[in-house]
N, C-alpha and C positions, 0 to 999 in steps of 0.2 A: 449605483450601478450593480447589476446583478450578474452573477457568475453561473454559468452553466457548465455542468460537467458532462460531456458526451451528448449532446444535442439536445433534442425537446424532451419536455417532461411527459408527454402524452403517453398514457398507457402503462406509466411507472408508478411506483409507489411516491409517497410524499416528499422523500429526500432523493429521489432519483437513483435508489439502489433496488436491486431485485429483478426478477423475470417480468417481462411485460404482461398485463392483463388480457386474457382472452375473453371474448364475449360469450356468455352462457348460451348453449343452443336452446332454441325454442322450438317446441312442438306445436304445430298449429293444428287445433283440434277441429276447425270448421269442416275440412274435407271428411274427417272420420265422422262426425256427426251427421253429414249429408249422406253418407254410405249406410249409416245406422238407419236413418229415416226412410231411405229407398227400400231396404230390407224389411223394416216394418210394414210399410205400405204393401209390399210384395205378400208377406205373410198374411195381411188382413183381407187382401183380395183372394187369396187362393184358399182360405181356410172355409170349409163348409160347417154350418151351424145346424144343429140338431133342431128340430121343431117339436117342441112338446105341447100336446093339446090339453087345455085345461078341463076338457069334458071328458068323461069316462064313457065310452061308447062300448057296447055290446054287438058285435058283428052278427048278423043273420046266420042262421044254419041252414043249409040245404043238403038233401040227399043227392048226391051225384050218382050218374049212371055208372053201372058196374063196368069194369074195363072189359073190353072185348077179348075175345079168345082169338089168338092168332092161329092160323092153320099150321100144322106140324110140317116141317120143312124136311125134305129128303135131299141131299146133296150128291150129285154123281158127277165126278171128274173124268175128263176124257183126255188122255195125253196125247202128244203129237205122234207117238208111235201106235196108238190105237187101244192102250190099256185103259182099264176102268178102275174107278174107285168109288165106293159107295160109303159115306159118311168120311171117315178117316181111315178106312181098311182098304188096301189094293186087292183087287180081285186076282185070282190066279188064271182064270180062262178069260177069253175074249169073246166067248159065245153068247147069244141071246139068253139061253136058258140060265147060265150062270149069273148073268147080270139080273134076270127077272127074280130068281131066287134071292139074291141079296136085296133087291129092292122091296121085295114082299116081307122080308125079316125087318128091314129098317121102317117100313111104313106102318107096321103094326102099332095100334093104339087108338085114341079116340080122334074123331073128326076124319075130314078128307084131307090127306096130305097133299102138298104142293112139290113136284119136282124142280128142282134147281140144277140146271146142267151148267157146269163149268168146264168149257172145251177150250182146249188149246188153239191158238190161231192158226196153227199148222195141221191140227187134226182133220182127219177125212170126213167128208160129208157123210159117208156110210157109217162111220162110228157113231156120230152124233144121232143119226137116224135110227141106230140100233138101240141107243139109250132111250129114245122116244117110243120106239115099239115095246121095248121091255116094260116101260111104264104103263103103256096101254094095256099089256097082258096083266098086269097086276090090278089094274083098276085105278090107276092115277090119271085124272083127267085134266088137271091143272100142271101146265109146264112153263117155266120161265128160264131164261138164260141170263147167266152172270156176264158181265163184261167189264172191261176197264176203261176209264176215261183217259183221252189222249193227254199226254204231257205237253205243256205249251212249247211251241217251237218245233213239234215233230211233224209238221205238215208235209 
């Protein structure tokens, strides 16, 4: 006949005394290894490898064409109120003679200058034509206009 004190002996020490034993927690390493393998594959696929040539190659040399000289640009600004600026300097007068004098001073140098007219959208047609006429008096024959590209959705 066996005597038991306090129930079953499972999870207790040999004599039935003491605290019940707890199972040790286990760390499952298989998901961790799977994640590491995926990261390793990703790094292998995304890495670029340098290709080194075993041959020593001397590339041929050629004389390139000299860079072309760009024409000298003279910028004329026309404001909405009809005021003029040549380069970055605002002119005091609005007349043809004052504009022609400023253009002549700005156009001096080598080569034929190109006049770039930057007129406000609200500037009068006459103000723009005065700038072109002043360029003709100075001897500038090439004229172009600066404009702004429309912003998307501003139709």
